[in-house]
Biopython code that builds the backbone (N, CA, C, O; Angstrom):
import numpy as np
from Bio.PDB.StructureBuilder import StructureBuilder

atoms = [
    (1, "UNK", "N", (7.186, 128.781, 8.211)),
    (1, "UNK", "CA", (8.125, 128.214, 9.215)),
    (1, "UNK", "C", (8.870, 127.565, 8.935)),
    (1, "UNK", "O", (8.718, 126.583, 8.209)),
    (2, "UNK", "N", (10.260, 128.074, 9.620)),
    (2, "UNK", "CA", (11.308, 127.404, 8.992)),
    (2, "UNK", "C", (11.380, 126.330, 10.246)),
    (2, "UNK", "O", (10.913, 126.379, 11.384)),
    (3, "UNK", "N", (12.075, 125.452, 9.628)),
    (3, "UNK", "CA", (12.823, 124.244, 10.789)),
    (3, "UNK", "C", (13.415, 124.436, 11.879)),
    (3, "UNK", "O", (13.068, 123.962, 12.961)),
    (4, "UNK", "N", (14.483, 125.245, 11.648)),
    (4, "UNK", "CA", (15.208, 125.616, 12.473)),
    (4, "UNK", "C", (14.236, 126.630, 13.537)),
    (4, "UNK", "O", (14.736, 126.759, 14.654)),
    (5, "UNK", "N", (12.664, 127.496, 13.269)),
    (5, "UNK", "CA", (12.387, 128.315, 14.667)),
    (5, "UNK", "C", (12.767, 127.253, 16.131)),
    (5, "UNK", "O", (13.406, 127.785, 17.038)),
    (6, "UNK", "N", (12.376, 125.898, 16.267)),
    (6, "UNK", "CA", (12.391, 125.693, 17.487)),
    (6, "UNK", "C", (13.571, 126.387, 18.064)),
    (6, "UNK", "O", (13.413, 127.145, 19.021)),
    (7, "UNK", "N", (14.591, 126.206, 17.613)),
    (7, "UNK", "CA", (15.827, 126.437, 17.740)),
    (7, "UNK", "C", (15.940, 127.854, 18.333)),
    (7, "UNK", "O", (16.339, 128.241, 19.432)),
    (8, "UNK", "N", (15.513, 128.434, 17.376)),
    (8, "UNK", "CA", (15.353, 130.096, 17.591)),
    (8, "UNK", "C", (14.918, 130.620, 18.916)),
    (8, "UNK", "O", (15.311, 131.515, 19.664)),
    (9, "UNK", "N", (13.955, 129.728, 18.932)),
    (9, "UNK", "CA", (12.801, 130.498, 19.789)),
    (9, "UNK", "C", (13.715, 129.692, 21.202)),
    (9, "UNK", "O", (13.738, 130.356, 22.239)),
    (10, "UNK", "N", (14.338, 128.492, 21.214)),
    (10, "UNK", "CA", (14.805, 128.011, 22.793)),
    (10, "UNK", "C", (15.955, 129.246, 22.756)),
    (10, "UNK", "O", (16.129, 129.746, 23.868)),
    (11, "UNK", "N", (16.389, 129.553, 22.179)),
    (11, "UNK", "CA", (17.776, 130.677, 22.322)),
    (11, "UNK", "C", (17.354, 132.105, 23.244)),
    (11, "UNK", "O", (17.862, 132.776, 24.142)),
    (12, "UNK", "N", (15.873, 132.107, 22.269)),
    (12, "UNK", "CA", (15.187, 133.731, 22.699)),
    (12, "UNK", "C", (14.862, 133.699, 24.160)),
    (12, "UNK", "O", (15.034, 134.697, 24.862)),
    (13, "UNK", "N", (14.309, 132.362, 24.718)),
    (13, "UNK", "CA", (14.053, 132.019, 25.753)),
    (13, "UNK", "C", (15.094, 132.078, 26.845)),
    (13, "UNK", "O", (14.853, 132.573, 27.946)),
    (14, "UNK", "N", (16.383, 131.500, 26.469)),
    (14, "UNK", "CA", (17.696, 131.105, 26.902)),
    (14, "UNK", "C", (18.087, 133.116, 27.838)),
    (14, "UNK", "O", (18.433, 133.481, 28.962)),
    (15, "UNK", "N", (17.839, 133.631, 26.874)),
    (15, "UNK", "CA", (18.485, 135.107, 27.210)),
    (15, "UNK", "C", (19.865, 135.051, 27.584)),
    (15, "UNK", "O", (20.180, 135.859, 28.458)),
    (16, "UNK", "N", (20.830, 134.252, 27.115)),
    (16, "UNK", "CA", (22.328, 134.149, 27.698)),
    (16, "UNK", "C", (23.050, 135.274, 26.578)),
    (16, "UNK", "O", (22.793, 135.272, 25.375)),
    (17, "UNK", "N", (23.744, 135.963, 27.069)),
    (17, "UNK", "CA", (24.882, 136.782, 26.138)),
    (17, "UNK", "C", (25.348, 135.877, 25.074)),
    (17, "UNK", "O", (25.322, 136.178, 23.881)),
    (18, "UNK", "N", (25.763, 134.794, 25.531)),
    (18, "UNK", "CA", (26.577, 133.887, 24.571)),
    (18, "UNK", "C", (26.685, 132.248, 25.335)),
    (18, "UNK", "O", (27.191, 131.805, 26.366)),
    (19, "UNK", "N", (25.822, 131.625, 24.061)),
    (19, "UNK", "CA", (24.754, 130.224, 24.546)),
    (19, "UNK", "C", (25.837, 129.142, 23.712)),
    (19, "UNK", "O", (25.731, 129.448, 22.525)),
    (20, "UNK", "N", (26.795, 128.046, 23.848)),
    (20, "UNK", "CA", (27.305, 127.216, 23.239)),
    (20, "UNK", "C", (26.378, 125.827, 23.357)),
    (20, "UNK", "O", (26.177, 125.466, 24.516)),
    (21, "UNK", "N", (25.846, 125.082, 22.404)),
    (21, "UNK", "CA", (25.207, 124.156, 22.168)),
    (21, "UNK", "C", (25.993, 123.425, 21.435)),
    (21, "UNK", "O", (26.661, 123.775, 20.462)),
    (22, "UNK", "N", (25.892, 122.293, 21.972)),
    (22, "UNK", "CA", (26.622, 120.306, 21.133)),
    (22, "UNK", "C", (25.527, 120.689, 19.822)),
    (22, "UNK", "O", (24.551, 121.421, 19.655)),
    (23, "UNK", "N", (26.130, 119.963, 19.226)),
    (23, "UNK", "CA", (25.170, 119.511, 17.995)),
    (23, "UNK", "C", (24.258, 118.727, 19.125)),
    (23, "UNK", "O", (23.178, 119.271, 19.354)),
    (24, "UNK", "N", (24.508, 117.686, 19.761)),
    (24, "UNK", "CA", (23.492, 116.824, 20.757)),
    (24, "UNK", "C", (22.298, 118.125, 20.784)),
    (24, "UNK", "O", (21.350, 118.460, 20.073)),
    (25, "UNK", "N", (22.858, 118.550, 21.853)),
    (25, "UNK", "CA", (21.919, 119.686, 22.549)),
    (25, "UNK", "C", (20.917, 120.148, 21.363)),
    (25, "UNK", "O", (19.728, 120.064, 21.670)),
    (26, "UNK", "N", (21.186, 120.601, 20.118)),
    (26, "UNK", "CA", (20.585, 120.741, 19.413)),
    (26, "UNK", "C", (19.715, 120.148, 18.939)),
    (26, "UNK", "O", (18.603, 120.648, 18.768)),
    (27, "UNK", "N", (20.057, 118.800, 18.578)),
    (27, "UNK", "CA", (19.066, 117.449, 18.636)),
    (27, "UNK", "C", (18.639, 117.533, 19.438)),
    (27, "UNK", "O", (18.541, 117.329, 18.228)),
    (28, "UNK", "N", (18.095, 117.647, 20.498)),
    (28, "UNK", "CA", (17.399, 117.231, 21.480)),
    (28, "UNK", "C", (16.265, 118.254, 21.424)),
    (28, "UNK", "O", (15.062, 118.007, 21.502)),
    (29, "UNK", "N", (17.163, 120.073, 21.195)),
    (29, "UNK", "CA", (15.738, 120.938, 20.710)),
    (29, "UNK", "C", (15.114, 120.479, 19.510)),
    (29, "UNK", "O", (13.891, 120.507, 19.647)),
    (30, "UNK", "N", (15.452, 120.092, 18.452)),
    (30, "UNK", "CA", (14.664, 120.384, 17.156)),
    (30, "UNK", "C", (14.328, 118.870, 16.949)),
    (30, "UNK", "O", (13.436, 118.764, 16.108)),
    (31, "UNK", "N", (14.742, 117.680, 17.434)),
    (31, "UNK", "CA", (14.409, 116.467, 17.277)),
    (31, "UNK", "C", (14.981, 115.855, 15.703)),
    (31, "UNK", "O", (14.407, 114.952, 15.093)),
    (32, "UNK", "N", (16.171, 116.533, 15.244)),
    (32, "UNK", "CA", (16.866, 115.503, 13.864)),
    (32, "UNK", "C", (18.219, 116.568, 14.420)),
    (32, "UNK", "O", (18.221, 117.270, 15.431)),
    (33, "UNK", "N", (19.354, 116.402, 13.362)),
    (33, "UNK", "CA", (20.355, 116.304, 12.822)),
    (33, "UNK", "C", (20.347, 117.976, 12.221)),
    (33, "UNK", "O", (19.626, 118.269, 11.267)),
    (34, "UNK", "N", (21.305, 119.092, 12.955)),
    (34, "UNK", "CA", (21.575, 120.219, 11.521)),
    (34, "UNK", "C", (22.258, 119.442, 10.602)),
    (34, "UNK", "O", (22.766, 118.359, 10.891)),
    (35, "UNK", "N", (22.295, 120.027, 9.349)),
    (35, "UNK", "CA", (22.478, 119.792, 8.313)),
    (35, "UNK", "C", (23.066, 121.086, 7.705)),
    (35, "UNK", "O", (23.080, 122.189, 8.251)),
    (36, "UNK", "N", (23.546, 120.769, 6.490)),
    (36, "UNK", "CA", (24.039, 122.051, 5.524)),
    (36, "UNK", "C", (22.624, 123.448, 5.265)),
    (36, "UNK", "O", (22.631, 124.630, 4.921)),
    (37, "UNK", "N", (21.872, 122.727, 5.552)),
    (37, "UNK", "CA", (20.921, 123.793, 5.305)),
    (37, "UNK", "C", (21.168, 124.461, 6.384)),
    (37, "UNK", "O", (20.782, 125.564, 5.995)),
    (38, "UNK", "N", (21.597, 124.668, 7.685)),
    (38, "UNK", "CA", (21.820, 125.143, 8.668)),
    (38, "UNK", "C", (22.291, 126.679, 8.367)),
    (38, "UNK", "O", (21.813, 127.728, 8.798)),
    (39, "UNK", "N", (23.524, 126.431, 7.372)),
    (39, "UNK", "CA", (24.410, 127.233, 6.960)),
    (39, "UNK", "C", (23.929, 128.390, 6.332)),
    (39, "UNK", "O", (24.493, 129.484, 6.370)),
    (40, "UNK", "N", (22.510, 128.047, 5.552)),
    (40, "UNK", "CA", (21.863, 129.332, 4.697)),
    (40, "UNK", "C", (21.023, 129.739, 5.729)),
    (40, "UNK", "O", (21.057, 130.941, 5.992)),
    (41, "UNK", "N", (20.050, 128.816, 6.575)),
    (41, "UNK", "CA", (19.380, 129.375, 7.520)),
    (41, "UNK", "C", (19.551, 130.106, 8.820)),
    (41, "UNK", "O", (18.623, 130.633, 9.433)),
    (42, "UNK", "N", (21.069, 130.097, 9.272)),
    (42, "UNK", "CA", (21.808, 130.140, 10.427)),
    (42, "UNK", "C", (21.499, 132.291, 10.457)),
    (42, "UNK", "O", (21.930, 132.973, 11.387)),
    (43, "UNK", "N", (20.861, 132.785, 9.478)),
    (43, "UNK", "CA", (20.756, 134.202, 9.506)),
    (43, "UNK", "C", (19.206, 134.661, 10.345)),
    (43, "UNK", "O", (18.790, 135.809, 10.495)),
    (44, "UNK", "N", (18.686, 133.646, 10.711)),
    (44, "UNK", "CA", (17.100, 133.863, 10.374)),
    (44, "UNK", "C", (17.113, 134.098, 12.508)),
    (44, "UNK", "O", (16.212, 134.557, 13.209)),
    (45, "UNK", "N", (18.363, 133.614, 12.895)),
    (45, "UNK", "CA", (18.366, 133.781, 14.449)),
    (45, "UNK", "C", (18.469, 135.133, 14.735)),
    (45, "UNK", "O", (18.234, 135.416, 15.910)),
    (46, "UNK", "N", (18.829, 136.291, 13.798)),
    (46, "UNK", "CA", (18.518, 137.592, 13.988)),
    (46, "UNK", "C", (17.258, 137.930, 14.458)),
    (46, "UNK", "O", (17.110, 138.740, 15.373)),
    (47, "UNK", "N", (16.161, 137.260, 13.793)),
    (47, "UNK", "CA", (14.916, 138.248, 14.029)),
    (47, "UNK", "C", (14.540, 137.332, 15.755)),
    (47, "UNK", "O", (13.382, 137.276, 16.170)),
    (48, "UNK", "N", (15.445, 136.852, 16.358)),
    (48, "UNK", "CA", (14.964, 136.154, 17.575)),
    (48, "UNK", "C", (16.135, 136.697, 18.734)),
    (48, "UNK", "O", (16.303, 136.441, 19.927)),
    (49, "UNK", "N", (16.712, 137.411, 17.934)),
    (49, "UNK", "CA", (18.078, 138.312, 18.585)),
    (49, "UNK", "C", (19.115, 137.874, 18.600)),
    (49, "UNK", "O", (19.901, 138.673, 19.109)),
    (50, "UNK", "N", (19.747, 136.617, 18.175)),
    (50, "UNK", "CA", (20.754, 136.239, 18.147)),
    (50, "UNK", "C", (21.761, 136.050, 17.083)),
    (50, "UNK", "O", (21.203, 135.952, 15.989)),
    (51, "UNK", "N", (22.897, 135.973, 17.024)),
    (51, "UNK", "CA", (23.486, 135.727, 15.200)),
    (51, "UNK", "C", (24.470, 134.212, 15.939)),
    (51, "UNK", "O", (24.990, 133.998, 17.034)),
    (52, "UNK", "N", (24.368, 133.606, 14.942)),
    (52, "UNK", "CA", (25.268, 132.520, 14.877)),
    (52, "UNK", "C", (26.583, 132.496, 14.944)),
    (52, "UNK", "O", (26.830, 133.000, 13.848)),
    (53, "UNK", "N", (28.104, 132.181, 15.649)),
    (53, "UNK", "CA", (29.391, 132.508, 15.618)),
    (53, "UNK", "C", (29.529, 131.467, 15.579)),
    (53, "UNK", "O", (28.671, 130.864, 14.934)),
    (54, "UNK", "N", (30.284, 130.904, 16.010)),
    (54, "UNK", "CA", (31.376, 129.746, 15.719)),
    (54, "UNK", "C", (30.443, 128.309, 15.400)),
    (54, "UNK", "O", (29.575, 127.935, 16.189)),
    (55, "UNK", "N", (30.774, 127.552, 14.082)),
    (55, "UNK", "CA", (30.336, 126.763, 13.977)),
    (55, "UNK", "C", (31.870, 125.681, 14.105)),
    (55, "UNK", "O", (32.960, 125.761, 13.538)),
    (56, "UNK", "N", (31.410, 124.868, 14.946)),
    (56, "UNK", "CA", (33.299, 124.017, 14.959)),
    (56, "UNK", "C", (32.557, 122.595, 14.781)),
    (56, "UNK", "O", (31.714, 122.118, 15.541)),
    (57, "UNK", "N", (33.129, 121.969, 13.462)),
    (57, "UNK", "CA", (32.743, 120.739, 12.957)),
    (57, "UNK", "C", (33.683, 119.698, 14.139)),
    (57, "UNK", "O", (33.292, 118.745, 14.814)),
    (58, "UNK", "N", (34.949, 120.296, 14.047)),
    (58, "UNK", "CA", (35.904, 119.368, 14.968)),
    (58, "UNK", "C", (35.139, 118.835, 16.567)),
    (58, "UNK", "O", (34.994, 117.684, 16.980)),
    (59, "UNK", "N", (34.761, 120.095, 17.196)),
    (59, "UNK", "CA", (34.399, 119.999, 18.506)),
    (59, "UNK", "C", (32.687, 119.729, 18.430)),
    (59, "UNK", "O", (32.071, 119.371, 19.434)),
    (60, "UNK", "N", (32.138, 119.909, 17.352)),
    (60, "UNK", "CA", (30.820, 119.215, 17.222)),
    (60, "UNK", "C", (30.013, 120.395, 18.265)),
    (60, "UNK", "O", (29.350, 119.997, 19.223)),
    (61, "UNK", "N", (30.130, 121.585, 18.014)),
    (61, "UNK", "CA", (29.313, 122.645, 18.744)),
    (61, "UNK", "C", (29.226, 123.883, 18.021)),
    (61, "UNK", "O", (30.088, 124.148, 17.183)),
    (62, "UNK", "N", (27.939, 124.945, 18.342)),
    (62, "UNK", "CA", (27.730, 125.918, 17.753)),
    (62, "UNK", "C", (27.827, 127.108, 19.032)),
    (62, "UNK", "O", (27.319, 127.166, 20.152)),
    (63, "UNK", "N", (28.731, 127.995, 18.269)),
    (63, "UNK", "CA", (28.033, 129.128, 19.712)),
    (63, "UNK", "C", (27.411, 130.388, 18.914)),
    (63, "UNK", "O", (27.653, 131.145, 17.975)),
    (64, "UNK", "N", (26.312, 130.071, 20.050)),
    (64, "UNK", "CA", (25.461, 132.001, 19.978)),
    (64, "UNK", "C", (25.711, 133.455, 20.337)),
    (64, "UNK", "O", (25.840, 133.815, 21.507)),
    (65, "UNK", "N", (25.762, 134.107, 19.522)),
    (65, "UNK", "CA", (26.058, 135.635, 20.725)),
    (65, "UNK", "C", (24.346, 136.562, 20.245)),
    (65, "UNK", "O", (23.746, 136.796, 19.196)),
    (66, "UNK", "N", (24.121, 136.849, 21.782)),
    (66, "UNK", "CA", (22.838, 137.942, 21.609)),
    (66, "UNK", "C", (23.216, 138.953, 20.935)),
    (66, "UNK", "O", (24.391, 139.202, 21.201)),
    (67, "UNK", "N", (22.704, 139.779, 20.056)),
    (67, "UNK", "CA", (22.800, 140.662, 19.566)),
    (67, "UNK", "C", (22.225, 141.745, 20.321)),
    (67, "UNK", "O", (21.222, 141.408, 20.949)),
    (68, "UNK", "N", (22.572, 142.953, 20.440)),
    (68, "UNK", "CA", (22.774, 144.179, 21.140)),
    (68, "UNK", "C", (21.141, 145.167, 20.232)),
    (68, "UNK", "O", (20.740, 145.486, 19.113)),
    (69, "UNK", "N", (20.896, 145.226, 21.145)),
    (69, "UNK", "CA", (19.456, 146.067, 21.143)),
    (69, "UNK", "C", (19.425, 147.653, 20.882)),
    (69, "UNK", "O", (19.976, 148.291, 21.779)),
    (70, "UNK", "N", (18.970, 148.299, 19.987)),
    (70, "UNK", "CA", (18.994, 149.530, 19.731)),
    (70, "UNK", "C", (17.836, 150.028, 20.421)),
    (70, "UNK", "O", (17.558, 151.226, 20.377)),
]
sb = StructureBuilder()
sb.init_structure("model")
sb.init_model(0)
sb.init_chain("A")
sb.init_seg("    ")
for serial, (resi, resn, name, xyz) in enumerate(atoms, 1):
    if name == "N":
        sb.init_residue(resn, " ", resi, " ")
    sb.init_atom(name, np.array(xyz, "f"), 0.0, 1.0, " ", f" {name:<3s}", serial, name[0])
structure = sb.get_structure()
């Protein structure tokens, strides 16, 4: 199990087409701050129906987009 799985499950339960979460929102879900390993693990979101869009270091948020189901 990935340390980011609680975040992916949170996205899956939300079902929004686009979801913007602040770093603080993500910390509230995970219980820890995201780090550089997030960049490696972001592809895991696809297993839960989402892809990671923009990661803003300046504004401290991450945008997620729901993947289209075939």
